[in-house]
Structures are given as C-alpha cells and as structure tokens.
C-alpha positions in Angstrom: 201.1 57.2 6.7 200.2 54.7 9.4 197.6 57.1 10.7 196.2 57.5 7.2 196.0 53.7 6.8 194.0 53.5 10.0 191.6 56.1 8.7 191.2 54.1 5.5 190.6 50.9 7.5 187.9 52.7 9.5 186.3 53.9 6.3 186.3 50.5 4.8 184.5 49.0 7.8 181.9 51.7 7.7 181.4 51.1 3.9 181.0 47.3 4.5 178.2 47.8 7.0 176.5 50.4 4.9 176.4 48.2 1.8 175.5 45.2 3.9 172.5 47.1 5.4 171.3 48.1 1.9 169.5 51.0 3.4 171.1 54.4 2.5 169.9 56.5 1.1 166.4 55.8 -0.4 164.8 59.0 -1.7 162.8 60.6 1.1 159.3 62.0 0.9 159.8 65.4 -0.5 158.4 68.2 -2.6 161.6 68.2 -4.7 162.2 64.6 -5.8 163.9 65.9 -8.9 166.8 67.2 -6.8 167.6 63.7 -5.6 166.7 61.8 -8.7 169.2 63.2 -11.2 170.5 61.4 -14.4 173.0 59.5 -12.3 170.2 58.1 -10.2 168.1 56.9 -13.1 171.0 55.6 -15.3 172.2 53.5 -12.4 168.6 52.3 -11.8 168.3 51.3 -15.4 171.6 49.5 -15.4 170.6 47.4 -12.4 167.3 46.6 -14.1 169.2 45.4 -17.2 171.3 43.2 -14.9 168.2 41.7 -13.3 166.4 41.1 -16.5 169.4 39.4 -18.2 169.3 36.8 -15.4 165.7 35.9 -16.2 165.6 32.6 -18.2 162.7 30.2 -18.9 162.0 27.6 -16.3 161.2 24.3 -18.1 160.5 22.3 -15.0 157.3 20.5 -14.6 155.0 22.4 -12.3 154.3 20.1 -9.4 152.2 22.8 -7.8 150.1 25.6 -9.3 148.8 28.6 -7.3 146.7 31.2 -9.0 145.7 34.3 -7.1 142.8 36.3 -8.4 142.3 39.9 -7.4 138.7 40.3 -8.4 138.3 43.6 -10.2 142.0 44.4 -9.8 142.7 46.2 -13.1 145.9 48.0 -14.0 144.7 51.2 -12.4 143.9 49.4 -9.2 147.4 47.8 -9.2 149.0 51.3 -9.7 147.1 53.0 -6.9 147.5 50.0 -4.6 151.2 50.2 -5.1 151.1 53.8 -4.0 148.8 53.0 -1.1 151.3 50.3 0.1 154.2 52.7 -0.1 152.4 55.5 1.7 151.3 53.1 4.5 155.0 52.4 4.9 155.8 56.1 5.3 157.1 56.7 1.8 156.0 58.7 -1.2 154.5 55.5 -2.7 155.1 55.8 -6.4 158.4 53.9 -6.3 156.9 51.0 -4.3 156.6 47.5 -5.6 153.8 45.0 -4.9 154.9 41.4 -4.3 153.8 40.2 -7.7 155.5 43.1 -9.5 158.8 41.4 -8.7 157.8 38.4 -10.8 160.0 37.9 -13.9 157.1 37.5 -16.3 154.2 39.8 -17.0 151.5 40.1 -19.7 148.0 41.2 -20.4 144.7 39.4 -20.5 141.8 40.3 -22.8 138.7 39.9 -20.6 135.6 40.2 -22.8 132.8 37.6 -22.5 131.5 35.9 -25.7 128.5 38.2 -25.6 129.8 41.3 -23.8 132.5 43.8 -24.4 132.8 44.5 -20.7 132.5 41.2 -18.8 131.3 39.9 -15.5 133.1 37.6 -13.0 131.3 34.4 -13.9 132.3 34.4 -17.6 135.8 35.6 -16.9 136.4 33.0 -14.1 135.1 30.3 -16.4 137.7 31.4 -19.0 140.5 31.6 -16.4 139.9 28.1 -15.0 138.4 26.0 -17.9 140.2 27.5 -20.9 136.9 28.3 -22.6 135.3 31.7 -22.9 131.6 31.9 -22.3 128.7 34.2 -21.8 128.1 36.7 -19.1 126.5 35.0 -16.0 127.5 31.5 -17.1 129.7 29.4 -14.8 131.4 26.1 -15.9 129.5 25.8 -19.2 130.2 27.1 -22.7 128.0 29.6 -24.5 125.6 27.3 -26.1 122.8 26.8 -23.5 120.0 29.3 -23.0 120.0 31.5 -19.9 118.5 29.6 -16.9 118.7 26.3 -18.9 119.9 23.3 -16.9 118.0 20.2 -18.0 118.8 19.5 -21.7 121.2 17.7 -24.0 122.7 21.1 -24.9 123.3 21.9 -21.3 124.9 18.5 -20.6 127.2 18.8 -23.7 128.2 22.3 -22.6 129.6 21.4 -19.2 133.3 22.2 -18.8 136.0 20.8 -16.6 138.4 23.2 -14.9 141.9 23.1 -13.4 140.3 21.7 -10.3 139.0 18.7 -12.2 142.2 18.2 -14.2 144.5 18.4 -11.1 142.3 15.9 -9.3 142.4 13.5 -12.3 146.2 13.7 -12.2 146.2 12.7 -8.6 147.0 16.1 -7.2 145.3 17.7 -4.2 143.3 20.8 -4.6 142.0 23.8 -2.6 139.8 26.9 -2.9 140.3 30.1 -0.8 138.1 33.2 -1.1 136.9 36.2 0.9 133.5 36.0 -1.0 130.8 33.5 -0.6 132.3 30.2 -1.7 129.3 29.9 -4.1 130.1 33.3 -5.7 131.2 33.6 -9.4 134.9 33.1 -9.2 135.2 30.1 -6.8 132.0 28.6 -8.1 133.3 28.5 -11.7 135.9 25.9 -10.5 133.3 23.2 -9.6 129.8 24.1 -10.7 127.9 24.2 -14.0 125.1 26.8 -14.2 123.6 29.2 -16.7 122.8 31.7 -14.0 125.4 32.8 -11.5 122.6 33.7 -9.0 121.7 30.0 -8.5 123.7 30.0 -5.3 121.1 28.3 -3.1 118.0 26.2 -3.8 115.9 29.2 -2.8 117.3 31.0 -5.9 115.8 28.5 -8.2 112.2 29.2 -9.4 109.7 26.5 -8.4 109.4 25.6 -12.1 113.1 24.6 -12.3 113.8 23.6 -8.7 113.4 19.9 -9.5 115.5 20.1 -12.7 118.5 22.3 -11.7 121.1 21.9 -9.0 122.2 25.0 -7.1 125.8 25.9 -6.8 126.1 25.1 -3.1 124.6 21.7 -3.7 127.1 21.1 -6.5 130.0 21.9 -4.2 129.0 19.3 -1.7 127.7 16.6 -4.1 129.7 16.9 -7.3 132.9 14.9 -7.6 135.2 17.9 -7.9 133.8 19.5 -4.7 133.9 16.2 -2.8 137.6 15.7 -3.7 138.7 19.2 -2.8 140.8 19.0 0.3 140.6 22.6 1.4 137.5 24.9 1.0 137.7 28.3 2.8 135.4 31.2 2.3 132.1 32.7 3.3 128.5 32.0 2.3 127.4 29.6 5.1 123.8 30.8 4.5 123.6 28.9 1.2 124.4 25.6 3.0 122.0 25.7 5.9 118.1 25.9 6.0 116.0 28.9 6.7 115.2 27.7 10.2 118.9 28.0 11.0 119.2 31.6 9.6 120.2 30.2 6.2 118.6 30.4 2.8 118.0 26.8 1.9 114.4 25.6 1.4 115.1 21.9 1.9 118.3 20.5 3.3 121.4 21.2 5.5 124.4 20.7 3.2 126.9 21.0 6.0 125.3 18.0 7.7 125.4 16.1 4.4 129.1 17.0 4.0 129.8 15.5 7.4 127.7 12.4 6.7 129.4 11.7 3.4 132.9 12.1 4.8 131.9 9.8 7.7 130.5 7.1 5.4 133.8 7.1 3.5 135.8 7.1 6.7 137.5 10.3 5.6 139.0 12.5 8.3 137.5 16.0 8.1 137.0 19.3 9.9 134.3 22.0 9.6 135.5 25.4 10.7 133.6 28.6 11.7 136.1 31.1 13.0 139.7 32.1 13.4 140.2 29.9 16.5 138.9 26.9 14.6 141.4 27.6 11.8 144.3 28.0 14.3 143.4 24.8 16.1 143.1 22.9 12.8 146.5 24.0 11.6 148.0 22.4 14.7 146.6 19.0 13.8 148.5 16.7 11.4 145.8 14.2 10.6 143.1 16.4 9.1 142.6 15.3 5.5 139.6 17.4 4.4 138.5 20.8 5.7 135.4 23.0 5.0 135.7 26.5 6.5 132.7 28.7 6.2 133.6 31.8 8.2 130.7 34.1 7.4 127.0 33.8 6.6 127.5 35.9 3.4 130.7 37.5 2.1 133.6 37.7 4.6 134.2 41.2 6.1 136.5 43.7 4.5 140.0 43.4 6.1 139.7 46.9 7.7 136.3 45.9 9.3 137.3 42.3 10.2 136.7 41.0 13.7 140.3 39.9 14.6 139.4 38.1 17.8 139.6 34.3 18.1 135.8 34.1 17.5 136.1 36.4 14.4 137.0 35.8 10.8 140.5 34.8 9.6 142.2 37.1 7.0 142.9 36.1 3.4 146.6 35.6 4.2 145.8 33.4 7.2 143.5 31.2 5.1 145.9 31.0 2.2 148.9 30.2 4.4 146.9 27.4 6.1 145.8 26.1 2.7 149.3 26.0 1.3 150.7 24.3 4.4 148.1 21.6 4.2 148.3 21.0 0.4 152.1 21.1 0.4 152.0 17.8 2.3 150.8 16.1 -1.0 153.6 14.1 -2.6 152.0 14.5 -6.0 151.6 18.3 -5.9 148.6 20.5 -5.7 146.4 23.2 -7.3 145.2 26.1 -5.3 143.0 29.1 -6.2 143.1 32.1 -3.9 140.7 35.0 -4.5 140.7 38.4 -3.0 137.1 38.9 -3.9 136.2 42.1 -2.1 138.4 44.4 -4.1 135.6 44.1 -6.6 132.8 44.8 -4.0 134.5 48.0 -2.7 134.9 49.3 -6.2 131.2 48.6 -6.9 130.6 50.9 -3.9 133.0 53.6 -5.3 134.9 53.1 -2.0 138.5 53.2 -3.0 139.9 52.9 0.5 138.5 49.4 1.1 139.4 48.3 -2.4 143.0 49.3 -2.0 143.2 47.9 1.5 141.9 44.5 0.2 144.6 44.6 -2.5 147.2 45.4 0.3 146.1 42.2 2.0 146.5 40.3 -1.3 150.0 41.7 -1.5 150.7 40.4 2.0 149.3 37.0 1.0 151.5 36.7 -2.1 154.6 37.7 0.0 153.8 35.0 2.6 153.4 32.3 -0.1 156.7 33.3 -1.7 158.5 32.9 1.7 156.7 29.7 2.7 159.4 27.1 3.4 157.0 24.3 2.6 156.9 24.9 -1.1 159.7 24.7 -3.6 159.5 27.8 -5.9 161.5 25.9 -8.6 158.5 23.6 -9.1 155.6 25.9 -8.3 153.9 28.0 -10.9 152.5 31.1 -9.3 150.2 33.4 -11.2 148.6 36.7 -10.0 145.9 38.1 -12.2 142.4 39.7 -12.3 139.2 38.6 -13.8 138.3 42.1 -15.0 138.8 45.7 -14.3 136.6 48.6 -13.0 135.7 52.1 -14.1 138.0 53.7 -11.6 140.4 56.3 -12.9 143.7 57.5 -11.6 144.1 61.0 -13.0 145.0 64.7 -12.8 148.4 66.1 -11.9 148.8 65.5 -8.1 152.3 66.2 -6.8 154.6 63.3 -6.0 153.7 61.8 -2.7 150.2 63.3 -2.6 147.8 61.1 -0.7 146.4 58.6 -3.1 143.0 59.4 -1.6 143.5 63.1 -1.9 142.7 65.8 -4.4 144.4 68.5 -6.4 143.9 72.1 -5.7 146.7 74.6 -6.4 145.2 77.9 -7.4 148.2 79.9 -6.1 150.9 78.1 -8.1 151.5 80.7 -10.9 153.5 78.3 -13.0 151.3 75.2 -12.6 147.8 76.0 -11.5 145.7 72.9 -10.9 141.9 73.1 -10.3 138.6 72.7 -12.0 136.9 76.0 -13.0 133.2 76.5 -13.7 131.4 78.9 -15.8 130.9 81.5 -13.1 134.6 81.4 -12.2 134.2 79.1 -9.1 137.3 77.0 -8.6 137.1 73.5 -7.2 139.5 70.8 -6.2 139.4 67.5 -8.2 140.0 64.0 -7.0 143.0 61.9 -7.8 140.8 58.8 -7.8 137.3 58.9 -9.4 134.9 56.6 -11.1 133.1 56.8 -14.5 129.9 55.8 -12.7 128.6 54.6 -9.4 127.1 55.6 -6.0 129.7 58.3 -5.4 127.8 60.4 -7.9 125.1 61.1 -5.3 127.6 62.1 -2.6 129.2 64.7 -4.9 126.7 66.0 -7.4 124.9 69.2 -6.4 122.3 69.4 -9.2 123.3 73.0 -9.8 123.9 73.8 -13.5 126.6 76.3 -12.7 128.6 74.6 -9.9 127.6 70.9 -10.3 130.1 69.4 -7.9 130.6 69.7 -4.1 133.8 71.2 -2.7 136.2 68.3 -1.9 138.2 70.5 0.4 135.3 70.4 2.9 135.1 66.5 2.9 137.1 63.9 4.8 138.6 62.2 1.8 140.8 60.0 4.0 137.9 58.4 5.8 137.5 54.7 5.3 133.8 55.2 4.4 134.4 58.1 1.9 133.0 57.4 -1.6 135.0 58.8 -4.5 133.2 61.0 -7.1 131.5 59.4 -10.0 130.4 61.0 -13.2 126.9 59.4 -13.2 124.9 56.8 -11.3 125.9 53.2 -12.1 123.8 50.5 -13.6 121.5 49.1 -10.9 123.0 51.6 -8.4 126.4 50.0 -8.5 129.6 51.1 -10.2 130.3 49.0 -13.2 133.2 46.9 -14.4 135.8 48.1 -16.8 136.6 46.4 -20.1 140.3 47.1 -20.5 142.9 44.4 -20.4 144.2 43.2 -17.0 147.6 42.2 -15.9 149.1 38.7 -15.7 152.1 38.2 -13.4 153.9 34.9 -13.2 156.9 33.0 -12.0 157.9 29.4 -11.9 157.7 26.5 -14.4 156.6 27.7 -17.9 155.7 31.2 -16.6 157.3 32.6 -19.8 154.3 31.3 -21.7 152.3 34.2 -20.2 154.4 37.0 -21.5 152.6 39.1 -24.0 148.9 39.8 -24.7 146.6 36.8 -24.5 142.9 35.9 -24.5 141.9 35.3 -20.9 141.2 31.6 -21.5 144.8 31.0 -22.4 145.8 31.2 -18.8 144.0 27.9 -18.1 145.9 26.3 -21.0 149.2 27.6 -19.6 148.5 26.2 -16.2 147.5 22.9 -17.6 150.5 22.6 -19.9 152.9 23.6 -17.1 151.6 20.9 -14.8 150.8 18.3 -17.5 147.1 18.0 -16.7 143.9 18.1 -18.7 144.4 18.3 -22.4 148.2 18.4 -21.9 148.5 15.4 -19.7 150.4 13.4 -22.4 152.2 16.3 -24.1 155.0 17.0 -21.6 157.5 14.3 -22.7 160.2 16.8 -23.8 160.3 18.6 -20.4 159.8 15.4 -18.4 162.9 13.9 -20.1 165.2 16.8 -19.3 167.8 16.2 -16.7 168.6 18.9 -14.1 171.9 19.5 -16.0 170.0 19.9 -19.3 167.6 22.3 -17.7 170.5 24.4 -16.4 172.3 24.2 -19.7 169.1 25.5 -21.3 169.7 28.7 -19.4 167.3 28.4 -16.5 168.1 30.3 -13.3 166.3 29.3 -10.1 164.3 32.0 -8.4 165.9 30.9 -5.2 169.4 31.9 -6.4 170.6 35.2 -5.2 171.6 37.8 -7.8 173.5 41.1 -7.6 170.4 42.9 -8.8 168.2 41.6 -6.0 166.3 44.2 -4.0 164.9 47.6 -4.9 167.2 48.9 -7.8 167.1 52.5 -6.6 168.1 51.6 -3.1 170.8 49.3 -4.4 172.1 52.1 -6.6 172.3 54.6 -3.8 173.9 52.1 -1.4 176.7 51.1 -3.9 177.1 54.7 -5.0 177.6 55.8 -1.4 180.0 53.0 -0.8 182.0 54.0 -3.8 182.0 57.6 -2.7 183.3 56.7 0.8 185.9 54.3 -0.5 187.1 57.0 -2.9 187.3 59.6 -0.1 189.1 57.2 2.1 191.7 56.4 -0.6 192.2 60.1 -1.1 192.9 60.5 2.6 195.6 57.9 2.4 197.3 59.6 -0.6 197.4 63.0 1.1 
C-alpha cells in the first residue's frame, strides 16, 4: 500500500506540472483532425466558452483613454485568412488560431457604405469612423453637402466636421496618429483635415484655379489647430511636406521647417524623426513633448520589405508602442488612432501574401498594446475595426491545414474529387484565395476559350510576389474594395455598446460617449457618479482578472482532460 501511495504521489506531481504548463495536447497538424476532435473534444470546448462568456459583464467606467486600430481593407475574409496565416507561421494547422482582437469580449458589424456609393472608399469611411457623420466618396472631414473640389464657399465652411481628435483635445486629452501610409492619406487625414477631394495631399495636387482658395491636407496638418495640438504624428508621406527642390512635391513651402518654427515660437519641446534610430533615441528621452516622424517619402514599406536597420523604417508595432508610452504620461488621458494601412494596398495589387503579413503585424501591435504596463485596461477603450473590405474570396474545399496561399487539386480522391474541369476535359487546380477583380487576372488568364486559366501547379504560389487569380481586370487596373460589413472588436469602458450591427458612424459616437467628449461631454453624469463598489455590484469584471476559462479553450480542455485521466489512473493504482 505504501508503494502504491508513492506511485499516486508521483502521478499527482506529474499532473500538477502538466496542468500548470497548459500545453498538452493541442491537436497536431494532421490529415485526420476528426480522429482527435471527437464529441468529447468539442463539448468540452463549448463548455469552456460558456464559462468565459458568462464572466463578460459591461464595463461602465469612464474611458480615460481611447485607442482605435484600423486595418485598412481588413474585411471579414481578410480576418479569417490572416488567422490561418498566423497559425501556420507558428507551425500549426491555422484554422484554430486566434488573432489578438478575437479574444476581445465584444464584437459586432459595421455597415460601410458611403452616402453616394454602395461600395465605399477610405475617405468617406474614415470620416464616418472618426466624426460620427457619413459622407460622400472621396470627402474627408466634411459632410455630403459641398460639391466635389469645392473649398471656398459658405456650404463648405458649414460642412466641416470635428473628429475624435478635436473632441479629445477640447477635453484636455493628448492625442496621436500612427499609420503606415502617408500621413496625408485618407484614413489619417480624415482626423484633422477638411477636403472635398482626398487627392489634395500637397499643394501641387491643387489646380492653379483653386490653389489660392484651398488648403492641401499636409498644410492643414501643420497649420490647423488639431494638427498643431497632436502630440504624436508617425507615418510616411514626407514628400508632401517638402518642396520639389528637396525631392518633394510642394510648389511653395517647406512645411517641416514651418512646423519647427511654430514649435520654437511657442517654446514647445519637439522632435522631428526620419528613421528607426531616431525613434529609438526619442523613446529614451523624457522631455520630448511633441514629435513628428515622417519615415518615408511616400507610403512606408510593407513589413516583409522593410529595411530593419537603424537607418531604415520602424515597424507599425514599434511606432504604436512608442506612441502609447508617450501618450500614457498624460494625467488626463489620450486618444490614439493606429492604422495598418497597407493591408489595403496589397489587396489592391491582388497580393495576398503582403496583405496577410501586414495583418500579422497588426496582430502583434494589438498584443503589445494589451500587454503594455503603462496603460490601465480597466479605463482604456480599445477598438479594432476596418474601414471597408475587399473583393478577396476564401473559397473551395481545401483540406484542413492546407497552405492558405495554396490551391486545391485532388483528382485521384475517388470519394471527394476536387478540381476545375473545362469543356475539353482538362483539369485544373483552383486557388483557395482569389479576387473578383484585379491585376492577378493578367497573370492567370490565357485568353483561350477552351482552357482560359493557367495551371496553378506550375506556379510558385508561396512566393511573396505572387498575385492571386482574379476573375477580371479591376477598375483603373487595381482590385476594388468590397461592400460587405466589416468587424468591430472592442474591450474596455462601454465596449458593449458596439455589440450588434451598426452604421459605421456609430463607432465615433460610442468612442465619444465612453470618454465623455464631443457631443457627450456633459452626458456622463450617471457613470461619473458610480463608485468602484457600485460598478462591481453592477456586474463588471475587470479584464485584468484571471479566469478559469483563460487561454485557448481547446488546449485548456485537453490539459484538464489529461490531468483527470492521469489522476484517475493513479487512484486506480492505489486501489489495486
């Protein structure tokens, strides 16, 4: 009996460390997942998800901080394939993976149409996201009343909109903008500028007939009040701020010199950054109040192409972390917009690899924000969303664990043959990812009426430069946006407002209400008067609290099931 008790003790110690490790066994990459994932597996997974969701309660705190992260062009299909891409990069099948924002307790959908277009552009959608007002395609920071290219009329002046950037500044909060696009591009520009043509990025984009009437977007960033008050500005697009003699695009002035002059006149401490080394040096300094980082002449490089040397460009996660650390010093809170803008650009090229890799970097960025010790998640509303979708499809019947960039071709599977067959009997593989339109059409279309598509099995579909098939050329040579709803993922104060299906402009209202700014500056008395005890009594559970359902539910199930099995076996050994 004593020997049996010793065996039981050994088993108990082994079980303790297995459960503590939370690592055995996750389903392995296999052709036969169904053999591992039986009904016990999925029932336990569902039970753990029930436990997790029952712990989700509304957070009625005031949002001291608001961070909105925009995956430009990151529709639902992009989220799905990016999840698989992440999992496969980590050596797993991929389908069971989670992106950082998919762990948020609240999710919903956003209707993205512009006031004059079923399928929108980024200017109109960003205006909706940040100002709470939908507008026309190509308009930034103005409602739908002015005429296209109009910028000097009473109608135009009455149409100007304030955004979360303005509202946060009016409430005494500090603000920042981070993007991988030109800082004058549609999404970041909609926070601070007011134009009826998104292409007015530099004064050289203004026709001579309106150059004296209109102010370009770069000029507005430097000279408008919202831009002047922004503490952190990181992105690309330096060419729109410097004159043509300095390899820029401006006809008249050097806006970077004007930025420096204005800060100097006001005795404001500032920095102007050009590369990763500059950013790293800036983060080591405590006394830098304002910062303007223009890290590329045009858009910043795709992450996979980025120069990672000290003289190169910082990543999205590096810029976002630096911005959060700077803004978190504000005693009154902050508003920060972070855009992964080049997801959209890669989709326009029908280049799925770069689009998914950009989303992967956004996932890393969100994860680093969530783990940043300088912000309190209990008082920080974090939203991840997209401005619009793309025409990319995720389709066919690939086997579980098939490369997300791969194809389907199974002519020898008698029970489940998978291939495309043409009129002459020719069989072809078909792509898991494809586009409704775009440049990939030219890479795949043969022009032959009988066999119209090239053979995918002869192509390097895993190559970073590979362009996925498209059904037809896109408008203007580019792949087009998609018009379906996009996801909203949220956690923090008043995040529950974003559950359900909403017009896209509602997101700005939710941010303003949560942080008591803008139209809702004087409508937060009820929440402001709640004591911590009353908030807790209201059922709120802090996201910082640990729960028994934390972690991947499938892994947790297997760990606990294995522990139960070992304990049971050990107990049996004692009895016998």
